The first five atom37 places (N, CA, C, CB, O) and aatype in JSON, in Angstrom:
{
  "aatype": [12, 4, 10, 0, 15, 6, 10, 13, 16, 1, 10, 15, 2, 4, 5, 15, 11, 0, 12, 5, 13, 10, 0, 10, 15, 6, 10, 9, 9, 11, 13, 7, 5, 14],
  "atom_mask": [
    [1, 1, 1, 1, 1],
    [1, 1, 1, 1, 1],
    [1, 1, 1, 1, 1],
    [1, 1, 1, 1, 1],
    [1, 1, 1, 1, 1],
    [1, 1, 1, 1, 1],
    [1, 1, 1, 1, 1],
    [1, 1, 1, 1, 1],
    [1, 1, 1, 1, 1],
    [1, 1, 1, 1, 1],
    [1, 1, 1, 1, 1],
    [1, 1, 1, 1, 1],
    [1, 1, 1, 1, 1],
    [1, 1, 1, 1, 1],
    [1, 1, 1, 1, 1],
    [1, 1, 1, 1, 1],
    [1, 1, 1, 1, 1],
    [1, 1, 1, 1, 1],
    [1, 1, 1, 1, 1],
    [1, 1, 1, 1, 1],
    [1, 1, 1, 1, 1],
    [1, 1, 1, 1, 1],
    [1, 1, 1, 1, 1],
    [1, 1, 1, 1, 1],
    [1, 1, 1, 1, 1],
    [1, 1, 1, 1, 1],
    [1, 1, 1, 1, 1],
    [1, 1, 1, 1, 1],
    [1, 1, 1, 1, 1],
    [1, 1, 1, 1, 1],
    [1, 1, 1, 1, 1],
    [1, 1, 1, 0, 1],
    [1, 1, 1, 1, 1],
    [1, 1, 1, 1, 1]
  ],
  "atom_positions": [
    [[-81.36, -17.94, -15.72], [-80.91, -16.79, -14.93], [-82.13, -16.02, -14.39], [-80.0, -15.84, -15.79], [-82.17, -15.63, -13.22]],
    [[-83.1, -15.82, -15.26], [-84.29, -15.07, -14.85], [-85.04, -15.83, -13.75], [-85.23, -14.84, -16.07], [-85.52, -15.24, -12.78]],
    [[-85.11, -17.14, -13.92], [-85.8, -17.97, -12.93], [-85.1, -17.9, -11.58], [-85.87, -19.43, -13.41], [-85.76, -17.82, -10.54]],
    [[-83.78, -17.92, -11.6], [-83.0, -17.87, -10.36], [-83.24, -16.55, -9.62], [-81.49, -18.05, -10.66], [-83.4, -16.54, -8.4]],
    [[-83.27, -15.46, -10.36], [-83.47, -14.16, -9.72], [-84.89, -14.07, -9.15], [-83.21, -13.01, -10.72], [-85.12, -13.45, -8.11]],
    [[-85.83, -14.68, -9.86], [-87.22, -14.67, -9.37], [-87.33, -15.47, -8.08], [-88.19, -15.26, -10.44], [-87.99, -15.06, -7.13]],
    [[-86.66, -16.62, -8.06], [-86.65, -17.45, -6.85], [-86.02, -16.69, -5.69], [-85.87, -18.77, -7.11], [-86.53, -16.72, -4.57]],
    [[-84.92, -16.01, -5.98], [-84.22, -15.25, -4.94], [-85.11, -14.15, -4.38], [-82.91, -14.65, -5.49], [-85.15, -13.9, -3.18]],
    [[-85.84, -13.47, -5.3], [-86.73, -12.4, -4.87], [-87.83, -12.94, -3.97], [-87.34, -11.69, -6.08], [-88.17, -12.34, -2.95]],
    [[-88.39, -14.07, -4.36], [-89.45, -14.67, -3.55], [-88.92, -15.1, -2.2], [-90.07, -15.88, -4.28], [-89.59, -14.94, -1.18]],
    [[-87.72, -15.64, -2.19], [-87.11, -16.11, -0.95], [-86.87, -14.94, 0.0], [-85.79, -16.85, -1.24], [-87.17, -15.03, 1.19]],
    [[-86.33, -13.84, -0.52], [-86.06, -12.68, 0.32], [-87.37, -12.06, 0.81], [-85.22, -11.63, -0.45], [-87.45, -11.55, 1.92]],
    [[-88.41, -12.11, -0.04], [-89.73, -11.63, 0.36], [-90.23, -12.44, 1.54], [-90.74, -11.72, -0.81], [-90.71, -11.89, 2.54]],
    [[-90.11, -13.74, 1.43], [-90.56, -14.66, 2.48], [-89.76, -14.4, 3.75], [-90.4, -16.13, 2.02], [-90.31, -14.41, 4.85]],
    [[-88.47, -14.16, 3.59], [-87.6, -13.94, 4.74], [-87.99, -12.65, 5.46], [-86.12, -13.88, 4.3], [-88.05, -12.62, 6.69]],
    [[-88.26, -11.59, 4.7], [-88.61, -10.32, 5.33], [-89.95, -10.43, 6.05], [-88.66, -9.19, 4.28], [-90.14, -9.84, 7.11]],
    [[-90.86, -11.2, 5.48], [-92.15, -11.41, 6.14], [-91.95, -12.16, 7.45], [-93.12, -12.19, 5.22], [-92.59, -11.87, 8.45]],
    [[-91.05, -13.13, 7.43], [-90.76, -13.9, 8.64], [-90.14, -12.98, 9.7], [-89.8, -15.08, 8.33], [-90.47, -13.09, 10.88]],
    [[-89.26, -12.08, 9.28], [-88.62, -11.16, 10.21], [-89.66, -10.22, 10.81], [-87.5, -10.35, 9.51], [-89.62, -9.93, 12.01]],
    [[-90.6, -9.75, 9.98], [-91.67, -8.88, 10.47], [-92.52, -9.61, 11.49], [-92.54, -8.39, 9.31], [-92.9, -9.05, 12.52]],
    [[-92.81, -10.89, 11.2], [-93.62, -11.69, 12.11], [-92.91, -11.87, 13.44], [-93.95, -13.06, 11.48], [-93.53, -11.79, 14.5]],
    [[-91.59, -12.12, 13.39], [-90.81, -12.3, 14.61], [-90.8, -11.02, 15.43], [-89.36, -12.73, 14.27], [-90.97, -11.06, 16.65]],
    [[-90.61, -9.89, 14.77], [-90.59, -8.61, 15.47], [-91.95, -8.32, 16.1], [-90.19, -7.47, 14.51], [-92.03, -7.83, 17.22]],
    [[-93.01, -8.65, 15.36], [-94.36, -8.42, 15.86], [-94.63, -9.28, 17.08], [-95.39, -8.72, 14.77], [-95.19, -8.81, 18.07]],
    [[-94.23, -10.54, 17.02], [-94.46, -11.44, 18.16], [-93.63, -11.0, 19.36], [-94.12, -12.9, 17.78], [-94.06, -11.15, 20.5]],
    [[-92.46, -10.45, 19.12], [-91.64, -9.93, 20.22], [-92.36, -8.77, 20.9], [-90.25, -9.47, 19.71], [-92.38, -8.67, 22.13]],
    [[-92.95, -7.88, 20.08], [-93.69, -6.75, 20.63], [-94.87, -7.24, 21.45], [-94.16, -5.82, 19.52], [-95.14, -6.73, 22.54]],
    [[-95.59, -8.23, 20.91], [-96.76, -8.77, 21.61], [-96.34, -9.35, 22.95], [-97.45, -9.85, 20.75], [-97.02, -9.16, 23.96]],
    [[-95.21, -10.06, 22.96], [-94.72, -10.65, 24.21], [-94.35, -9.56, 25.21], [-93.49, -11.57, 23.93], [-94.65, -9.67, 26.4]],
    [[-93.7, -8.5, 24.72], [-93.3, -7.4, 25.61], [-94.52, -6.71, 26.21], [-92.44, -6.37, 24.84], [-94.57, -6.45, 27.41]],
    [[-95.52, -6.44, 25.36], [-96.7, -5.74, 25.86], [-97.61, -6.66, 26.66], [-97.48, -5.13, 24.7], [-98.42, -6.2, 27.46]],
    [[-97.47, -7.96, 26.44], [-98.31, -8.93, 27.15], [-97.85, -9.12, 28.59], [0.0, 0.0, 0.0], [-98.61, -9.59, 29.44]],
    [[-96.6, -8.76, 28.85], [-96.08, -8.93, 30.21], [-96.54, -7.79, 31.1], [-94.55, -9.02, 30.2], [-96.61, -6.65, 30.65]],
    [[-96.85, -8.07, 32.36], [-97.31, -7.04, 33.3], [-96.19, -6.09, 33.69], [-97.89, -7.69, 34.56], [-96.4, -5.17, 34.47]]
  ]
}
């Protein structure tokens, strides 16, 4: 049970980092356009 919750926490951490990266790249694309 403990292992499963740890895995879930790591997965959600990874997911939030991916979401941050996507949002950041969207901003870069928006500001990169003339």
